N, C-alpha and C positions, 0 to 999 in steps of 0.2 A: 504494500500500500504506500503510495507516495505521500510524503509528509507535506502538508500545506503550511506555509509560514503564517504567522499571526497577521502580518501585513496584508496577506491576500484575503483574509476573512473580513476585514473592515478597514476603511480608510482612516487615516489619522485625523484627529480633531484637535482644535486649538485648546490649549490649557487656559486656565483662568486669566493669565496675563497676556493671552493672545499668541503665545509662542508654541509652535508645534513641538511636542516633547513626549517621547515614550521611553527614551533611554535615560539612564541616570545622568544628572547634571554635573556631578563631580566624579572624577575618576579615582576609584579607590586604589589602594596599593596593589601590587601584583597578586594574582590569585594565591591563596594559601595552599600549602602542599596537600592538605587533607582533601582538597577538591579532586585530586587524582588518586585517591585511595580506592582500594577494592571495595571497601564498605560503601562508598558512594555509588559505585557502579553495580552493587548488588541489587539495586532497584532500577526500574526503567525510568522513573521520574523522580526529580528532587521535590516537586510540588504538584499536588493535585488541586486544581482550582475548581471548587464546587460552587456552581452558580445557577440561577434560573436562566432559561433561554432568553427571557426578557432583558436580562442584564449582561448579554454577551459582549457588548461594547466595553463595559467596565472590566469584565473578565479578560478581554483581549489586551486592554491597556496594562493591566497587572502582569499578565504573562509576557507581554512584549518587554516590559521593563526588566523582568527577571531573566528573560532569555537573551536579550541583546547584550553585546559587550558593553561594559566590562563584566557584568554579572555572570552571564553564561550558564544559567541554570537550565534544566529541562523540565518543562511544565506539561501537565495533562490538561487539555481542554476538550470537553465533550464533542463540540461541533467539528473539531479537527482530528481527534485521535481515536474515536470509537471505530470499531469495525462495522461497516455497513452490513446489515443482515444479522448482526449479533443480537442476542437477547439482552434487553436493556438492563435487567438486574445483574446479569453476569458481567456485562461490560463495565458497569459502574462499580460493582464490587471489586472487580479486577483492577480498576483504576486506583481505588483506595489502597488495595493490598500491594500494588506495585509502585507506591510513592512513599518517599521518606516522610513528607509533611503534607498537611491538608489545609488549604486556605478556604474558609467558608465565607463566601461573599453574601452576607446576611442583609437582605433588603425586604421590603414588603412582598416583592415577587417571590423571593426565596421561601418565605413562610407559607405561601400558597401552593408551592410546587411539591408534589408528593415525592418526586425523585430526589429533590434536594434534601428533603427530610430523610429519605432512605440513605443517602450518602452521609449525612450528618451522623445518623445513628450507626452506620457502618464504621465511620472514623472513630466514634466514641467507643465502639466495641473493640476495635483494633488496638487503640492506645490511649485509654482514658486519662492516664496520668504521665504520659510520656513526653510532654512538651512538643508534640507533633501537630496539635490542632491549633490553628491560627484563625480565630474569629475576626472578621472584618465587617464592620457595620457601615451601611451607607443609607442615608435618608430613613432612619428607623429610630423611633424613640426607645429609650431603655425599657419602658413598660411593655414593649412588644418583643424584646430580646428573648430568645428561647430559654426556658427554664433549665433545660438540660445543660446549657453552657454558662450558667451564672457563676460557676466556680472557676471560670477561665477569664483572664484579662483579655480584653478585646481592643482593637484599634478602630476608631471612628474615621472613616475616609471622607466624610462629608466636607471637612474644612480644608485639608491638605493631603490629597491622595498620594502625591509623590513622596512625601515624608513617610506616609504609611507603607508605601511600597518598599522604601529603604529599610524600614523596620522589619518587614516580612523577610527581605533578603538577609538581614543580619540574624534573624531568628533561625532561618534555614542553615546558615553558616554555623551558628552556635550548636545546633543539633548535630550536624555532621562532625564538627570538631569534638564534641562530647563523645560521639560514637567511636571516633578514632582513638581518643584518649583511653577508652575502655579496652581497645584492642590495637595498640600502636604497631603491631607487626603487619597490619594490613594497609600501611601507607606506602605508596609507590611515589618516590620523589622524581620520577621522570617527567619533566615539564613538557616533553614533546606532545603530550595529550592535549595541551592548550593551543597547539598550532593547527589543529584541524579546522 
């Protein structure tokens, strides 16, 4: 199956200040060595972006930020990465199971989508206390925030989405770093993997 880039799914839109921006605005240091670890590559995706189909544009902005240089993460997006003809529950369950972390883009649309609820509960069952679930709230009052997630810190993307994206990136890096620290023998310091 050909992988479609996030740019092919939707055109870019101006940010609040009128500047087109999907990539990080500041260049971080060179990628840390744990990004080339076998632990990272033990999963297909670094991040599964769980979102309502009505919120695809915001999901694509998040995935583009995380996938484009200098971040270089691998994200799962339903519209792009599911297998056509696959059973929906199987595809969504496999997406959760084959991702290191899960970003839940919680909007009013998310709350009304049964498949979003399915993926949220799947993520909760996979790693309830593992620091892998990243709730992202957009245009949603706290009173509507899912009760299942009230024990998790969340990021409100309504005011400054790009700052939120940066925090998501740092959270994924921290998770991967912690995994490598638990098993330091699984780090490959061959930086050639970043030249692809």
